[in-house]
TITI-261504 format. One record per residue: x, y, z of N, C-alpha, C, CB in turn; residue in one letter; residue number from 1. Coordinates in Angstrom, 3 decimals, m for minus. Glycine has a CB too. Layout:
TITI-261504
- n.x;n.y;n.z;ca.x;ca.y;ca.z;c.x;c.y;c.z;cb.x;cb.y;cb.z;kelum;guvo
- X;Y;Z;X;Y;Z;X;Y;Z;X;Y;Z;A;NUM
...
***
This chain:
TITI-261504
- n.x;n.y;n.z;ca.x;ca.y;ca.z;c.x;c.y;c.z;cb.x;cb.y;cb.z;kelum;guvo
- 166.159;128.259;116.632;165.450;127.086;117.104;165.767;126.860;118.575;165.820;125.848;116.268;X;1
- 164.775;126.565;119.375;164.971;126.325;120.793;165.545;124.937;121.024;163.657;126.491;121.551;X;2
- 166.222;124.758;122.143;166.855;123.479;122.460;165.874;122.306;122.437;167.511;123.558;123.815;X;3
- 164.669;122.403;123.045;163.765;121.251;122.997;163.410;120.828;121.576;162.501;121.565;123.753;X;4
- 163.362;121.780;120.647;163.061;121.433;119.260;164.231;120.664;118.656;162.755;122.702;118.428;X;5
- 165.445;121.097;118.938;166.620;120.359;118.454;166.645;118.955;119.039;167.922;121.107;118.813;X;6
- 166.299;118.857;120.293;166.236;117.550;120.946;165.191;116.687;120.274;165.926;117.696;122.444;X;7
- 164.037;117.270;119.988;162.964;116.519;119.336;163.420;116.011;117.976;161.705;117.391;119.184;X;8
- 164.134;116.842;117.234;164.627;116.400;115.931;165.625;115.257;116.076;165.273;117.566;115.184;X;9
- 166.490;115.335;117.080;167.446;114.251;117.303;166.737;112.961;117.681;168.444;114.636;118.392;X;10
- 165.691;113.084;118.474;164.969;111.898;118.920;164.154;111.249;117.812;164.065;112.252;120.063;X;11
- 163.672;112.048;116.888;162.811;111.496;115.847;163.613;110.736;114.787;162.009;112.613;115.190;X;12
- 164.906;111.003;114.688;165.704;110.383;113.637;165.549;108.867;113.568;167.144;110.723;113.837;X;13
- 165.670;108.131;114.688;165.507;106.680;114.574;164.097;106.274;114.141;165.837;106.023;115.897;X;14
- 163.082;107.011;114.568;161.708;106.682;114.211;161.449;107.023;112.748;160.716;107.428;115.121;X;15
- 162.038;108.119;112.277;161.865;108.514;110.882;162.519;107.482;109.968;162.463;109.919;110.629;X;16
- 163.698;107.018;110.346;164.372;106.008;109.530;163.555;104.726;109.492;165.783;105.724;110.073;X;17
- 162.957;104.363;110.601;162.157;103.143;110.682;160.939;103.209;109.772;161.717;102.897;112.116;X;18
- 160.345;104.375;109.635;159.073;104.510;108.937;159.212;104.981;107.492;158.196;105.458;109.681;X;19
- 160.425;105.169;107.008;160.612;105.724;105.675;161.026;104.644;104.687;161.651;106.837;105.703;X;20
- 160.412;104.626;103.489;160.825;103.668;102.467;162.274;103.903;102.065;159.911;103.762;101.239;X;21
- 162.965;102.852;101.648;164.361;102.961;101.237;164.460;103.605;99.861;165.035;101.579;101.229;X;22
- 165.326;104.594;99.714;165.606;105.201;98.427;164.600;106.253;98.000;165.669;104.152;97.399;X;23
- 165.096;107.183;97.168;164.255;108.287;96.695;163.103;107.784;95.837;165.091;109.289;95.903;X;24
- 163.351;106.792;94.996;162.293;106.258;94.141;161.174;105.638;94.946;162.858;105.237;93.187;X;25
- 161.535;104.900;95.972;160.522;104.269;96.825;159.730;105.323;97.584;161.179;103.285;97.812;X;26
- 160.404;106.391;98.017;159.709;107.470;98.720;158.733;108.164;97.787;160.713;108.486;99.291;X;27
- 159.182;108.461;96.554;158.285;109.095;95.585;157.078;108.201;95.320;159.030;109.395;94.264;X;28
- 157.325;106.926;95.085;156.227;105.996;94.817;155.252;105.928;95.992;156.778;104.598;94.514;X;29
- 155.786;105.970;97.213;154.926;105.937;98.394;154.066;107.197;98.481;155.771;105.786;99.665;X;30
- 154.606;108.325;98.040;153.852;109.573;98.067;152.814;109.645;96.947;154.801;110.751;97.963;X;31
- 153.148;109.083;95.797;152.291;109.162;94.612;151.186;108.115;94.709;153.120;108.961;93.311;X;32
- 150.193;108.413;95.534;149.143;107.452;95.853;148.382;106.920;94.655;148.189;108.070;96.782;X;33
- 148.133;107.758;93.644;147.355;107.297;92.501;148.222;106.861;91.323;146.418;108.383;92.058;X;34
- 149.548;106.922;91.486;150.467;106.426;90.466;150.501;107.238;89.186;150.117;105.039;90.134;X;35
- 150.121;108.526;89.237;150.101;109.335;88.020;151.425;110.050;87.737;149.001;110.350;88.115;X;36
- 152.444;109.805;88.555;153.744;110.425;88.335;153.860;111.822;88.907;154.033;110.470;86.884;X;37
- 152.844;112.267;89.628;152.864;113.578;90.264;152.383;113.430;91.697;151.984;114.599;89.485;X;38
- 152.861;114.328;92.549;152.447;114.300;93.950;151.619;115.540;94.232;153.677;114.221;94.905;X;39
- 150.366;115.321;94.520;149.468;116.430;94.860;149.637;116.782;96.334;147.983;116.065;94.549;X;40
- 149.080;117.921;96.737;149.100;118.299;98.155;148.411;117.240;99.000;148.422;119.663;98.363;X;41
- 147.286;116.731;98.508;146.541;115.714;99.259;147.370;114.446;99.425;145.213;115.386;98.555;X;42
- 148.086;114.041;98.383;148.931;112.846;98.483;150.074;113.072;99.465;149.491;112.461;97.101;X;43
- 150.666;114.261;99.410;151.758;114.578;100.329;151.264;114.582;101.767;152.382;115.934;99.981;X;44
- 150.105;115.194;101.999;149.531;115.227;103.348;149.221;113.814;103.837;148.252;116.090;103.370;X;45
- 148.705;112.986;102.961;148.396;111.605;103.324;149.668;110.843;103.665;147.645;110.901;102.185;X;46
- 150.704;111.035;102.866;151.992;110.379;103.115;152.553;110.792;104.472;152.998;110.721;101.998;X;47
- 152.542;112.104;104.753;153.063;112.580;106.045;152.242;112.017;107.203;153.057;114.126;106.096;X;48
- 150.939;112.001;107.060;150.075;111.471;108.108;150.411;110.008;108.401;148.600;111.607;107.704;X;49
- 150.590;109.224;107.356;150.938;107.807;107.527;152.300;107.651;108.196;150.936;107.085;106.169;X;50
- 153.284;108.430;107.741;154.633;108.363;108.346;154.586;108.750;109.814;155.618;109.287;107.595;X;51
- 153.854;109.825;110.124;153.781;110.283;111.504;153.113;109.220;112.377;153.013;111.617;111.592;X;52
- 152.117;108.557;111.855;151.443;107.487;112.588;152.414;106.346;112.868;150.221;106.971;111.799;X;53
- 153.192;105.972;111.856;154.179;104.899;112.025;155.256;105.300;113.031;154.827;104.545;110.673;X;54
- 155.671;106.570;112.973;156.676;107.051;113.924;156.137;107.017;115.347;157.121;108.475;113.563;X;55
- 154.885;107.402;115.530;154.271;107.389;116.863;154.189;105.960;117.393;152.862;108.028;116.822;X;56
- 153.837;105.011;116.535;153.783;103.608;116.957;155.168;103.106;117.341;153.193;102.729;115.842;X;57
- 156.173;103.480;116.557;157.550;103.074;116.865;158.009;103.694;118.181;158.506;103.482;115.722;X;58
- 157.632;104.964;118.423;157.997;105.629;119.669;157.340;104.936;120.861;157.596;107.112;119.625;X;59
- 156.067;104.570;120.722;155.374;103.877;121.807;156.049;102.554;122.136;153.912;103.640;121.439;X;60
- 156.423;101.803;121.108;157.095;100.516;121.321;158.463;100.722;121.975;157.252;99.761;119.980;X;61
- 159.184;101.737;121.528;160.500;102.029;122.116;160.352;102.440;123.573;161.221;103.140;121.322;X;62
- 159.344;103.262;123.869;159.107;103.690;125.244;158.898;102.472;126.144;157.885;104.635;125.319;X;63
- 158.083;101.541;125.696;157.802;100.334;126.485;159.075;99.532;126.745;156.767;99.454;125.766;X;64
- 159.972;99.483;125.769;161.231;98.747;125.945;162.166;99.465;126.911;161.930;98.553;124.595;X;65
- 162.231;100.784;126.825;163.144;101.555;127.673;162.658;101.586;129.120;163.291;102.986;127.137;X;66
- 161.358;101.636;129.334;160.766;101.692;130.674;160.859;100.300;131.318;159.272;102.182;130.611;X;67
- 162.064;99.948;131.741;162.343;98.595;132.233;161.503;98.199;133.442;163.796;98.478;132.586;X;68
- 161.220;99.140;134.339;160.454;98.795;135.541;158.942;98.927;135.349;160.889;99.672;136.691;X;69
- 158.548;99.310;134.140;157.128;99.387;133.757;156.288;100.293;134.664;156.533;98.003;133.760;X;70
- 156.900;101.395;135.124;156.151;102.319;135.983;155.554;103.491;135.206;157.053;102.848;137.082;X;71
- 155.710;103.486;133.892;155.148;104.545;133.066;156.032;105.765;132.912;153.859;104.964;133.625;X;72
- 157.232;105.711;133.470;158.205;106.800;133.351;159.563;106.227;132.987;158.295;107.617;134.667;X;73
- 160.312;106.967;132.197;161.694;106.605;131.919;162.565;107.402;132.875;162.080;106.878;130.418;X;74
- 163.276;106.702;133.731;164.189;107.359;134.679;165.495;107.697;133.961;164.463;106.447;135.925;X;75
- 166.338;108.492;134.636;167.654;108.788;134.063;168.452;107.509;133.867;168.433;109.764;134.963;X;76
- 168.311;106.581;134.791;169.034;105.308;134.683;168.557;104.519;133.466;168.850;104.467;135.966;X;77
- 167.254;104.476;133.252;166.711;103.762;132.087;167.089;104.475;130.789;165.174;103.636;132.194;X;78
- 167.096;105.802;130.816;167.437;106.592;129.631;168.880;106.369;129.198;167.203;108.073;129.900;X;79
- 169.726;105.964;130.119;171.136;105.735;129.790;171.300;104.686;128.689;171.903;105.299;131.039;X;80
- 170.302;103.842;128.496;170.362;102.816;127.449;170.236;103.414;126.046;169.261;101.782;127.668;X;81
- 169.747;104.651;125.967;169.568;105.327;124.668;170.268;106.686;124.753;168.025;105.498;124.302;X;82
- 171.488;106.779;124.214;172.272;108.010;124.359;171.548;109.290;123.949;173.510;107.892;123.559;X;83
- 170.754;109.269;122.882;170.050;110.488;122.452;169.060;110.959;123.507;169.318;110.244;121.128;X;84
- 168.409;110.021;124.164;167.462;110.382;125.215;168.210;110.809;126.473;166.516;109.203;125.524;X;85
- 169.247;110.074;126.825;170.023;110.399;128.028;170.614;111.804;127.936;171.146;109.368;128.237;X;86
- 171.160;112.154;126.776;171.802;113.463;126.647;170.790;114.612;126.639;172.634;113.506;125.377;X;87
- 169.530;114.304;126.319;168.503;115.341;126.252;167.497;115.225;127.396;167.777;115.269;124.919;X;88
- 167.793;114.386;128.361;166.822;114.053;129.402;166.225;115.288;130.065;167.472;113.184;130.449;X;89
- 167.063;116.203;130.516;166.565;117.377;131.246;165.680;118.264;130.369;167.739;118.195;131.788;X;90
- 166.016;118.377;129.080;165.192;119.186;128.175;163.850;118.515;127.898;165.935;119.434;126.857;X;91
- 163.836;117.189;127.869;162.601;116.458;127.597;161.685;116.381;128.808;162.923;115.067;127.122;X;92
- 162.264;116.451;129.990;161.489;116.353;131.229;160.789;117.690;131.496;162.408;115.959;132.431;X;93
- 159.696;117.916;130.766;159.007;119.204;130.778;158.516;119.608;132.165;157.844;119.165;129.829;X;94
- 158.032;118.655;132.952;157.504;119.003;134.278;158.549;118.870;135.384;156.311;118.126;134.603;X;95
- 159.761;118.534;135.002;160.913;118.467;135.916;160.664;117.554;137.121;161.263;119.864;136.407;X;96
- 160.003;116.414;136.876;159.743;115.462;137.960;160.773;114.344;138.030;158.371;114.864;137.797;X;97
- 161.799;114.401;137.172;162.854;113.395;137.203;162.546;112.149;136.395;163.123;113.005;138.603;X;98
- 161.443;112.151;135.658;161.085;111.016;134.812;160.444;111.500;133.530;160.141;110.061;135.550;X;99
- 160.640;110.734;132.461;160.029;111.078;131.180;158.777;110.239;130.998;161.022;110.858;130.000;X;100
- 157.658;110.917;130.859;156.409;110.209;130.611;156.239;109.993;129.109;155.203;110.991;131.194;X;101
- 155.321;109.098;128.771;155.022;108.881;127.364;154.489;110.179;126.747;153.998;107.728;127.192;X;102
- 153.723;110.950;127.516;153.192;112.225;127.019;154.319;113.199;126.688;152.244;112.852;128.054;X;103
- 155.353;113.253;127.521;156.484;114.142;127.244;157.225;113.695;125.983;157.451;114.176;128.446;X;104
- 157.377;112.401;125.822;158.040;111.875;124.632;157.183;112.126;123.391;158.326;110.366;124.793;X;105
- 155.874;111.946;123.514;154.980;112.195;122.382;154.986;113.679;122.013;153.544;111.731;122.712;X;106
- 155.084;114.550;123.003;155.152;115.981;122.735;156.410;116.309;121.926;155.134;116.780;124.058;X;107
- 157.536;115.714;122.303;158.782;115.932;121.559;158.635;115.416;120.128;159.975;115.232;122.267;X;108
- 158.014;114.263;119.971;157.800;113.692;118.643;156.886;114.601;117.818;157.196;112.272;118.751;X;109
- 155.825;115.104;118.423;154.896;116.000;117.711;155.599;117.266;117.239;153.711;116.372;118.615;X;110
- 156.457;117.825;118.076;157.193;119.029;117.687;158.119;118.732;116.510;158.004;119.579;118.879;X;111
- 158.786;117.604;116.554;159.676;117.236;115.460;158.885;116.965;114.185;160.509;116.009;115.838;X;112
- 157.736;116.330;114.312;156.902;116.064;113.140;156.409;117.368;112.519;155.709;115.172;113.520;X;113
- 156.050;118.335;113.350;155.595;119.622;112.842;156.715;120.288;112.047;155.132;120.536;114.000;X;114
- 157.935;120.167;112.526;159.074;120.732;111.796;159.302;119.983;110.499;160.345;120.695;112.654;X;115
- 159.151;118.656;110.512;159.308;117.872;109.283;158.271;118.286;108.260;159.195;116.367;109.575;X;116
- 157.036;118.452;108.698;155.959;118.818;107.797;156.126;120.208;107.220;154.651;118.724;108.504;X;117
- 156.808;121.082;107.964;157.006;122.455;107.518;158.135;122.557;106.491;157.304;123.354;108.712;X;118
- 158.980;121.539;106.441;160.139;121.575;105.518;159.829;120.886;104.226;161.362;120.930;106.150;X;119
***
């Protein structure tokens, strides 16, 4: 696994926790859309799609909070407020401009989501 993928997985953890039902039973129930006691591929895909949407919304809200000066980029100084982002800043800064854009953060989230969906 490449470093940016590991970084993406580390970054998604808080968003995944935010968007996931508590407990295995609640997760199963959330996946079992028709309540028949079985999870079809379609139900699983729907569940993942909903979780990924919730994670993206949580990431957008977090980005807005971290971007203290509201310039559309997270600087190294702003990233210091979130240790996971600060420690991965250089790997996340894909265009090496010294700031993390929402697009760069969304790209990291998408990579982590793809790995979640594959597992």
